[in-house]
NUKENU-858130 format. One record per residue (C-alpha): x, y, z. Coordinates in steps of 0.5 Angstrom, whole numbers, plus 500, padded with zeros to 3 digits. Layout:
N
XYZ;...
END
This chain:
412
458168747;458175744;452180747;449183741;446188745;452192746;455192739;456199736;450201732;454200726;454193727;447192728;444186724;442187717;434188716;431186710;435186703;429187699;428194696;424199700;421206699;426212699;425214706;430217712;431210716;432207709;437212707;441211714;441204714;444204707;449209709;451205715;452199710;456202705;461204711;461197713;463195706;468200706;471197712;471190709;474193703;480196707;481190711;483187704;490191705;493186711;489180708;493180701;500180704;498175710;495170704;502171700;506170706;502164708;503161702;511162702;511159709;509152707;515151702;520155706;518151712;524146710;528151712;528156719;525161715;518158714;517157722;519164723;514167718;509162720;510164728;508171726;503170720;498165723;497169730;496175725;491172721;487169727;487176729;484179723;479173722;477174729;475181727;471179721;467173725;465179730;463184724;460179720;456175726;454182728;451183722;447176721;445177728;449170730;456168733;461165729;466161733;473159731;474151731;482151732;486145734;488145741;496147741;497147748;503143750;507145743;513149742;516154737;517148732;511143734;506149734;507150726;506143725;500143728;497149724;499145718;494140720;489144722;483145717;481151721;487155719;487153712;480156712;483162714;488162709;482161704;478167707;485171706;484170698;477171698;478178702;483180697;479178691;471176691;470179698;473186696;469186689;463185693;465190698;467196694;461196689;457199694;462204696;463205688;456206686;455211692;461215691;461215683;456220682;459225687;466225683;462226677;458232680;465235683;468234676;462238673;462244678;470244677;471243670;464245667;465240661;459238657;462231658;462231666;455234666;453228661;456223666;452227672;445226668;447218667;448217675;441217677;441210675;447208679;444211685;438207684;442201683;446203690;439203694;437197691;443192692;447195698;444191703;444184699;451185697;453187705;449181707;452176701;459178704;457176711;454170709;460168705;465169711;460165716;461159711;468160710;470162717;465158721;467151719;463146716;458141719;463135718;469138721;465140727;462133728;469130727;471135733;465133737;467125736;474126738;472130745;467125746;472119745;477123750;472124755;469117755;476114756;478119762;471117765;473110764;480111767;476115773;471109774;477104774;481108779;474109783;473101783;481100785;480105791;473102793;477095793;483098797;479101802;474095803;481090803;485095808;479097812;472093813;475086811;481086815;476088821;471083820;477077819;479080826;472079829;472072826;478070829;476073836;470069836;473063834;478064840;472066845;469059843;475055845;476059851;469059854;469053858;476054861;477061861;470065861;473072863;478071857;472069852;468075855;474080853;475077846;467078845;468085847;473086843;470083837;464087838;468094838;471091832;465090829;463097830;469100827;468095821;461098820;464105820;469103815;463101810;459107811;465111809;466107803;459108802;459116803;465116798;461112792;454117794;454121800;447119804;446127805;446128798;441122796;437124802;437132802;439133795;445138792;443144797;443139803;449135801;454141800;451144807;453137810;460137806;462144809;460143816;467139818;471144814;476147819;474154816;468158815;464156809;458160806;454156802;449159797;445154792;439156788;438150784;432145783;433138783;437135778;439128775;443124780;449124776;449131775;448132783;454127784;459130779;457137782;458135789;465131788;467137784;466142790;469137795;475137791;476144791;474145798;479140800;485143796;483150800;484146806;490143804;494149800;490155800;492158808;485161807;481164813;474163809;471160803;465160799;460156795;455159790;451154786;446157781;442154775;439158769;435153766;440150762;447150765;449149772;454154775;458153781;463157784;468155789;473161792;477162798;481168800;488164801;494165798;493163790;497160785;493154784;495150778;489148774;494142771;495139778;492132780;486135784;483140779;485136773;481130776;475135777;476137770;475130767;469129772;466135769;468133762;464127762;458132762;460137757;462141763;468146763;472149769;476155769;481157775;483164777;488164782;493170782;499170786;496173793;489170792;484170792;482163788;476162784;474156781;468157776;465150773;459150768;455143767;450143762;443140764;
END
């Protein structure tokens, strides 16, 4: 999110739009807003040709030229609208975010087709025309109201004509109008840009529904895979051992009268197999919900998780007790990251940092290994799917040569 505390002074939020008494701070504020309006007006210069080229790209899409134009115009439009989002958001004291459709996995042919179906891109096109027409008028008015009296004064001093001095006398009301309307005009432009570029509520809800549906499908797939894994572990481990115990006990029962020593050996083997079966069951339970996590919370669970790792792991946890599903998701996400470190990173040390800021749980897992971790790999992709069920996010910073830092955030 944009930090408005570090915005330039020229982009400070607009104060009151009501007329105020003429004073120094009010004059400085209106001069500032007039400068912003001039910047808005100047940005019409790239907006108009981009709007025209965008409209031309659509029919020319039937031939190669349309794709070529789109590949240049659409990113340029996104860059221009990003500037307007930043400026207008700062003037309104809020963040205006884009909601473009995801284009990952597309190429130079399919990407323009994705843009063509993206409502947010078409709002950008609408904004270009607004910037070149009504938006330009809103922005040029404060500049014209302020500069016109000075132009008339320069003309009167240079020419001395009565008509120039008459215009100078009539400029008083223009300055009064400039004083009264400049904040309202600049704010109106900023609000219009927010409404155009920020997207509408229906589209945001539709996009959210799509994200929830995708997350639900991935969660169901993950749950089904977990059920199959548990069934496989029980079948190949505890079930097979318990069946072996039953066979040994049955043989011992038959041999107890004729071969007591053989029966005793079978019973000892059955006892040992029972211990192994119990350990298998405990292993399956740990895979579902680790006892250390249930008994000692997230901090204790992560510390227990780090103990058997064959390299030094520093664990720092600053978080209150959280809902069990969130703690479980965080635990297994960290576990997968550490498993990747052990398998692939060739690291000498690793670290886990957990912090809760009241709204979001922040998890950072890093190592000093060779880097090059692939966020689309099965391990990290599984972590992303697990976190997506909680509206969580994951970013991976792993340049060649290391270090690798996986940052995860889970709202809670």
